[in-house]
Residue, then its C-alpha position, 0 to 999 in steps of 0.5 A: i242067545f246072540d247070533c254072531d255074524g250080522v248081529l254082534v259083528d257086521s260081517e255078512v257082506i265080508s264073509c259072503r264075498a270071500h265065500a263067493e270068490t273062493l267058490t267061483r275060483h273052484g268052478y262054481p260061479i256064484t255072486e256074493e248076493q247069491v251066497l247071502e240068499r242061499f246060505l246066510g245063517r247056515s253052517m259051512r259044512h252043510s253049504i259045501l255038501e249042497i254045492e258038491s251035490e250040484l257039482g257032482r264032485r268034491l271041493p278041495d280038502d282045504f276048501n274051508s281053510q281057503v275061505y276062512s283065510e280070505i275071511f280073516r284077511l278081510f276081517a283084519i282090514s274092515l270088520q266092524a262091530t255092529p253099531h251100539i252093540a257094546e253099550t247095549l250089552a252093558r245094559i243087559t244084566e241077564p246071562v248071555c251067550v253066542a250061538s253061531s254057525g261059524p267055526p270056533e276060530k272064526i267066532s273068536n277071531s271076529l269077537s276079539h277083533v271088535g273087543l267083544y270076546q271077553r263079554f261072552a267067553p266062555h259061553i260061545f257055542s258053534a255049530v261044529q259042536v252039534s250034529r245039525g246046524k241051523p235051521a235045526p234047533d240043535l245048536f240053540l238047545f245045546a246053548a240052553e243046556r250049557m247055560q242051564a236055561e229052559p228053552a222057553r225062557c231063552l230069547v234069541i237075537e237073529d238076523s237070518l231066516a235059518g236062525i229064526e227057524g231054528a230058534i222057533a223049533a227049539g221052543m224059544t222066542v226070537l227077535g229079528f235084527h235087520g240093521g246089518s249092511h247085508c239087510g236090504p229093503g224089506y228084509g225085516d218083513r222077511l224075518l217077521a214072516a219067518g216067525a220073529t216075534a218082533i224086528f229092530d234095526d238099531m241095537r239101542q232098541l234091544p233092551d226095551l224091546a226084550r223087556k216088552t217081549a218078556q211081558k207078553p203072555g206066553r213069552i219069556a219071563g224075568f228079563s231085566a236091563g238097565 
């Protein structure tokens, strides 16, 4: 189970910039670094509820549309796939899917832009399909059910603390990826502290790392990669 932003596509810096600029424009001054720290891996709807509570008023009804309009504009200019992700996916023979906090249109836009959409379709799941997004386990459990897989046999690839917390709550094994442009010094250690079984910063490491993880007692079984 792959997260999308920050794992399949190097999009977190772009998304946080668009989010911060739109919030600031609507009277909630915040930097992209603060957005990254507070909301990475969480759904937009939960982030908005938190901000509206602090503001004491509602954001515009089209706030989401404004944010995503800016995100898509920036994606068209500068979005890149995570280095080596295509060759890594080609080595993985087990069923794969995406479980992202983003809405379906954002996930499909980003994956299509970098040529990865067909690798996962139709197994692409969004937080809008469940009542609670990450760090709750709902999205991961939903993905496992749709993939007809036992949670204990699922391996999650995540870059956010919220995602790691949700995967663990779902009873899954999770590897922390800290190779995105948003991951500063020490970020991998934070993923380990959050409960990641192991961390890595180069997608070419994933197949072997997943295989070794599957061989550990009490971990997933049956993973194979070419």
